[in-house]
VMD Tcl script that draws the C-alpha trace (Angstrom):
set ca {
  {5.02 -21.81 33.27}
  {4.54 -18.07 33.03}
  {2.88 -16.51 30.04}
  {4.26 -13.68 27.92}
  {2.78 -11.31 25.33}
  {5.01 -10.91 22.30}
  {5.78 -7.29 21.44}
  {7.24 -8.22 18.05}
  {7.23 -11.20 15.72}
  {9.51 -14.02 16.82}
  {10.26 -16.89 14.45}
  {10.19 -19.55 17.18}
  {7.45 -18.25 19.47}
  {4.85 -16.63 17.21}
  {3.39 -13.41 15.90}
  {3.22 -10.03 17.60}
  {0.44 -9.77 20.17}
  {0.09 -13.50 20.81}
  {0.21 -14.96 24.31}
  {2.76 -17.77 24.70}
  {4.00 -20.01 27.49}
  {7.73 -19.64 28.20}
  {10.01 -20.54 31.06}
  {10.51 -17.98 33.80}
  {14.25 -17.58 33.15}
  {13.81 -17.21 29.38}
  {11.24 -14.48 29.92}
  {13.24 -12.63 32.60}
  {16.73 -12.97 31.08}
  {16.14 -12.91 27.33}
  {12.70 -11.71 26.20}
  {12.13 -8.76 28.52}
  {15.63 -7.15 28.23}
  {15.46 -7.32 24.42}
  {11.89 -5.94 24.44}
  {10.60 -8.99 22.56}
  {7.91 -9.78 25.16}
  {6.31 -8.59 28.37}
  {4.79 -10.57 31.22}
  {1.16 -11.49 30.55}
  {-0.93 -9.89 33.26}
  {-4.69 -9.35 32.97}
  {-4.18 -5.68 32.15}
  {-1.43 -6.38 29.62}
  {-3.58 -9.02 27.86}
  {-6.51 -6.58 27.67}
  {-4.23 -3.83 26.30}
  {-2.79 -6.23 23.69}
  {-6.30 -7.19 22.56}
  {-7.26 -3.50 22.27}
  {-4.13 -2.85 20.19}
  {-4.94 -5.76 17.88}
  {-8.52 -4.55 17.45}
  {-7.34 -1.00 16.71}
  {-4.85 -2.32 14.16}
  {-7.54 -4.40 12.49}
  {-9.91 -1.39 12.35}
  {-7.17 0.82 10.87}
  {-6.37 -1.80 8.22}
  {-10.06 -2.15 7.32}
  {-10.43 1.63 7.02}
  {-7.32 1.88 4.85}
  {-8.64 -0.87 2.57}
  {-12.02 0.88 2.33}
  {-10.32 4.18 1.41}
  {-8.20 2.39 -1.19}
  {-11.30 0.75 -2.70}
  {-13.04 4.13 -2.88}
  {-9.99 5.64 -4.57}
  {-9.87 2.70 -7.00}
  {-13.54 3.21 -7.87}
  {-12.90 6.89 -8.58}
  {-9.83 6.08 -10.68}
  {-11.70 3.43 -12.67}
  {-14.16 6.13 -13.79}
  {-11.33 8.52 -14.66}
  {-10.21 9.25 -18.20}
  {-6.81 10.94 -18.26}
  {-5.86 13.19 -21.13}
  {-2.13 13.74 -21.39}
  {-0.98 16.29 -23.99}
  {2.49 15.69 -25.40}
  {4.47 17.00 -28.34}
  {4.30 14.67 -31.33}
  {5.43 14.49 -34.93}
  {3.23 14.19 -38.02}
  {3.37 10.39 -37.89}
  {1.91 10.24 -34.33}
  {5.17 9.41 -32.59}
  {5.89 11.41 -29.47}
  {8.96 13.55 -28.94}
  {10.06 11.68 -25.83}
  {7.59 9.41 -24.07}
  {4.88 9.29 -21.43}
  {6.22 7.51 -18.36}
  {4.71 6.20 -15.15}
  {5.65 9.46 -13.42}
  {3.67 11.44 -16.03}
  {0.64 9.26 -15.31}
  {1.05 9.75 -11.55}
  {1.25 13.52 -12.06}
  {-1.88 13.47 -14.24}
  {-3.81 11.45 -11.62}
  {-2.69 13.86 -8.90}
  {-3.82 16.84 -10.97}
  {-7.13 15.30 -12.07}
  {-8.30 13.59 -8.87}
  {-5.90 14.63 -6.11}
  {-4.95 11.03 -5.35}
  {-1.33 10.24 -4.53}
  {0.00 7.06 -6.13}
  {3.50 5.65 -6.01}
  {4.97 5.56 -9.51}
  {6.18 2.00 -8.92}
  {2.55 0.93 -8.58}
  {1.73 2.00 -12.15}
  {1.92 -1.16 -14.25}
  {3.26 0.23 -17.50}
  {5.28 -2.35 -19.43}
  {7.12 0.28 -21.43}
  {6.77 4.05 -21.80}
  {4.08 5.25 -24.20}
  {5.69 6.56 -27.38}
  {2.71 7.10 -29.69}
  {-0.53 9.04 -29.65}
  {-3.58 6.98 -28.75}
  {-5.76 5.51 -26.02}
  {-4.55 2.92 -23.55}
  {-5.80 1.24 -20.41}
  {-3.32 1.18 -17.56}
  {-3.42 -0.88 -14.37}
  {-2.64 1.06 -11.19}
  {-2.24 -0.57 -7.80}
  {-3.73 1.82 -5.26}
  {-2.84 -0.41 -2.30}
  {-1.78 -4.02 -1.90}
  {-4.51 -6.08 -3.54}
  {-6.59 -3.07 -4.68}
  {-6.14 -2.17 -8.34}
  {-7.83 0.22 -10.73}
  {-7.86 0.43 -14.51}
  {-7.40 3.96 -15.86}
  {-8.21 4.91 -19.41}
  {-5.44 7.17 -20.67}
  {-5.57 9.25 -23.85}
  {-2.29 10.65 -25.15}
  {-3.05 13.57 -27.46}
  {-0.92 15.91 -29.51}
  {-0.02 19.11 -27.70}
  {-0.89 22.21 -29.71}
}
mol new
graphics top color blue
foreach p $ca { graphics top sphere $p radius 0.5 }
foreach p [lrange $ca 0 end-1] q [lrange $ca 1 end] { graphics top cylinder $p $q radius 0.2 }
display resetview
């Protein structure tokens, strides 16, 4: 049976980059025309291994950058000025987007506002700790102080 290298994930055959045994007709008539697989030659197997190694290195570097960013954010104390009344209640609220903007201004780190774990908008003056997911599996806790704007 000929071997094929999968160019994309296939639910029956396996994950992208894996070498699988398939029948000659299935490879020639189905997998190759749909660009799901390519014939497994020595050069193609070596190229697939190099691609997998490069992907693994890129993922490791991205995780390392995210951990560095999380370490910086964990040491960060954000001060967000907002208009408030005499009783300490804000006119409006501080939302996840406000926190993202403050992080961008303070540290220059871009964060998706959906990754800010804020149960509800902040409506009073005070100090809070907020969980921010920098990347999948990498989180940081940011101390946030909401103060009255003068």
